[in-house]
C-alpha positions as CSV (number, residue, x, y, z in Angstrom):
1,M,159.9,14.4,15.0
2,N,157.2,16.2,17.0
3,L,157.0,20.0,16.5
4,S,154.8,22.4,18.4
5,L,152.0,24.1,16.6
6,A,153.8,27.4,16.9
7,A,156.9,25.9,15.3
8,I,154.9,24.5,12.4
9,A,153.2,27.9,11.9
10,D,156.6,29.6,12.0
11,R,157.9,27.3,9.2
12,L,154.8,28.0,7.0
13,I,155.0,31.7,7.4
14,E,158.8,31.8,6.8
15,K,158.6,29.6,3.7
16,A,155.5,31.5,2.3
17,G,157.5,34.8,2.2
18,G,155.6,37.3,0.1
19,F,153.5,34.7,-1.8
20,Q,149.9,35.6,-2.4
21,R,148.8,32.0,-2.1
22,F,150.6,29.2,-0.3
23,L,149.3,25.6,-0.4
24,V,150.0,23.1,2.3
25,A,149.3,19.4,2.2
26,I,148.6,17.6,5.5
27,A,148.6,13.8,4.8
28,G,148.7,10.6,6.8
29,P,146.6,7.5,7.6
30,P,143.1,7.6,8.9
31,G,143.0,8.5,12.6
32,A,146.4,10.2,12.5
33,G,145.2,13.6,13.6
34,K,145.3,15.4,10.2
35,S,142.0,17.3,10.6
36,T,143.0,18.2,14.2
37,L,146.3,19.6,13.0
38,A,144.6,21.5,10.1
39,D,142.0,23.1,12.3
40,A,144.6,24.0,15.0
41,L,147.0,25.4,12.4
42,Q,144.2,27.5,10.9
43,A,143.4,29.0,14.3
44,E,147.1,29.7,14.9
45,L,147.5,31.5,11.6
46,T,144.4,33.5,12.3
47,R,145.8,34.5,15.6
48,R,148.9,35.8,13.8
49,G,146.8,37.9,11.4
50,E,147.0,35.5,8.4
51,T,144.1,34.4,6.3
52,S,143.6,30.6,5.7
53,A,141.1,27.9,4.7
54,V,141.0,24.2,5.3
55,L,140.3,22.1,2.2
56,P,139.5,18.5,3.3
57,M,139.8,15.6,0.8
58,D,136.7,14.1,2.3
59,G,134.5,16.4,0.2
60,F,135.5,14.4,-2.8
61,H,134.1,11.0,-1.8
62,M,132.3,9.3,-4.7
63,D,128.5,9.0,-4.2
64,N,127.3,5.9,-2.4
65,G,125.3,4.9,-5.5
66,I,128.4,4.8,-7.7
67,L,130.3,2.9,-5.0
68,E,127.6,0.4,-4.7
69,E,127.5,-0.2,-8.5
70,R,131.3,-0.7,-8.4
71,G,131.2,-3.0,-5.4
72,L,133.2,-0.5,-3.4
73,L,130.7,0.7,-0.8
74,K,132.3,-1.4,2.0
75,R,135.7,0.0,1.0
76,K,134.5,3.7,1.2
77,G,137.6,5.7,2.2
78,A,140.0,3.6,0.1
79,P,142.0,5.4,-2.6
80,E,139.7,4.1,-5.3
81,T,136.6,5.6,-3.8
82,F,137.4,9.3,-4.3
83,D,136.9,11.6,-7.3
84,V,140.6,12.3,-7.7
85,R,140.3,14.1,-11.0
86,T,137.9,16.7,-9.6
87,F,140.1,17.1,-6.5
88,I,143.2,17.8,-8.7
89,D,141.2,20.3,-10.7
90,I,140.0,22.1,-7.5
91,V,143.5,22.2,-6.0
92,S,144.9,23.5,-9.3
93,A,142.2,26.2,-9.4
94,V,142.8,27.2,-5.8
95,R,146.5,27.4,-6.5
96,R,146.1,30.0,-9.2
97,A,144.3,32.4,-6.7
98,D,142.8,34.4,-9.5
99,E,139.1,33.8,-8.7
100,E,136.7,32.5,-6.1
101,V,136.6,28.6,-6.0
102,L,133.6,26.7,-4.8
103,V,134.5,23.5,-3.0
104,P,132.5,20.5,-1.7
105,V,131.9,19.6,1.9
106,F,131.4,16.1,3.3
107,D,128.4,15.7,5.6
108,R,129.5,12.8,7.8
109,A,126.0,12.5,9.4
110,R,124.5,11.6,6.0
111,E,127.7,10.2,4.5
112,I,127.4,12.4,1.4
113,A,129.5,15.1,-0.3
114,I,127.7,18.3,-0.9
115,A,128.9,20.1,-4.0
116,S,129.8,23.8,-4.0
117,A,129.1,24.1,-0.3
118,R,131.9,26.6,0.6
119,A,133.8,29.3,-1.1
120,I,137.6,29.9,-1.1
121,T,138.2,33.5,-2.0
122,P,141.3,34.8,-3.9
123,D,142.5,36.8,-0.9
124,T,142.9,33.7,1.4
125,R,146.6,33.3,1.7
126,F,147.1,29.8,3.2
127,I,145.2,26.8,1.9
128,L,145.5,23.8,4.3
129,A,144.6,20.7,2.3
130,E,144.2,17.6,4.4
131,G,143.5,14.0,3.5
132,N,144.9,10.5,3.6
133,Y,146.2,10.3,0.1
134,L,147.7,13.7,-0.7
135,L,151.3,12.2,-0.8
136,L,150.3,8.7,-2.1
137,D,152.8,7.8,-4.8
138,E,150.3,5.9,-6.9
139,A,148.4,7.0,-9.9
140,P,146.2,9.1,-10.1
141,W,147.1,10.5,-6.7
142,S,150.7,11.0,-7.8
143,R,149.5,13.8,-10.1
144,L,149.2,16.0,-7.0
145,A,153.0,16.0,-6.7
146,G,154.3,19.6,-7.3
147,L,151.0,21.3,-6.5
148,F,151.8,22.0,-2.9
149,D,154.3,24.5,-1.5
150,L,154.9,22.5,1.7
151,T,153.9,19.0,2.8
152,I,153.3,17.6,6.3
153,F,152.9,13.9,7.1
154,V,151.3,12.8,10.4
155,G,152.1,9.1,11.0
156,P,151.5,7.7,14.5
157,P,152.5,4.1,15.5
158,Y,150.2,1.3,14.5
159,A,148.9,0.8,18.0
160,V,147.9,4.5,18.4
161,L,146.1,4.4,15.0
162,E,144.2,1.2,16.0
163,E,143.0,2.7,19.3
164,R,142.0,6.0,17.8
165,L,140.1,4.4,15.0
166,R,138.3,2.0,17.3
167,Q,137.2,4.9,19.5
168,R,136.0,6.8,16.3
169,W,133.7,4.0,15.3
170,V,132.5,3.4,18.9
171,H,131.5,7.1,18.9
172,Y,129.5,6.6,15.7
173,G,127.6,3.8,17.4
174,L,128.8,0.8,15.4
175,D,128.4,-2.7,16.9
176,V,131.4,-5.0,17.6
177,A,131.2,-6.7,14.2
178,G,130.9,-3.3,12.4
179,I,133.9,-1.9,14.2
180,E,136.0,-5.0,13.5
181,W,135.3,-4.7,9.7
182,K,135.9,-0.9,9.7
183,L,139.3,-1.4,11.4
184,Y,140.7,-4.6,9.8
185,G,138.7,-4.7,6.6
186,N,139.2,-1.0,5.6
187,D,140.9,1.6,7.8
188,L,144.0,-0.1,8.9
189,P,144.8,-1.7,5.4
190,N,144.4,1.8,4.0
191,G,146.7,3.2,6.7
192,K,149.4,0.6,5.9
193,R,149.1,1.5,2.2
194,I,149.7,5.1,3.0
195,L,152.6,4.5,5.4
196,D,154.3,2.2,2.8
197,N,153.6,4.2,-0.4
198,S,153.7,7.9,0.4
199,R,156.3,10.4,-0.8
200,P,158.6,11.9,1.8
201,A,157.1,15.1,3.4
202,D,158.9,18.4,4.2
203,I,157.7,17.9,7.8
204,A,157.1,14.5,9.4
205,I,155.3,14.3,12.7
206,E,154.7,11.1,14.6
207,I,151.9,12.3,16.8
208,F,150.1,15.7,16.9
209,E,148.2,16.6,20.0
210,T,146.5,19.9,20.7
211,A,147.4,19.8,24.4
């Protein structure tokens, strides 16, 4: 199913009703278009007079030093390389909407997560959490089940993911060997794991395009 941005926003606003806080999970494999959808949806909600904030899962990457100690640095981005407990704690705190919550932000240029880099205020109505593993039906990620009011899964065909991810790593200046490892040693295996082991979403989208 492919819904327009307006139709997705309609669905969110209708389901949110009179809720003070409404949490949305936007999940899917790497390269699917989750962050594009989250940013576009935030802009559309703003256009309609709603308040919203995007909460990316990327801010919860483990530090490179810890990953190196555990032999996981090359697998950065896999489910095992995130601080899931803290992410669950933050989502739970945001859900209560009773105080300001400081959240981390991932600096892709330096490949590090910066703690307490952004504030989510209690009067922000829609929280758009986005990340690969928000619907993954494996512990400890499965503890997120029930924390979201609406879930969206973006899952393009394999060939589309492969090309998008290849272009991503070309953009970041990796050489051919580096790109091949990123694709077939990490990103695409992670993507298959997500496609095979995620809980069903309220809204399933094959491809999201802004145009």
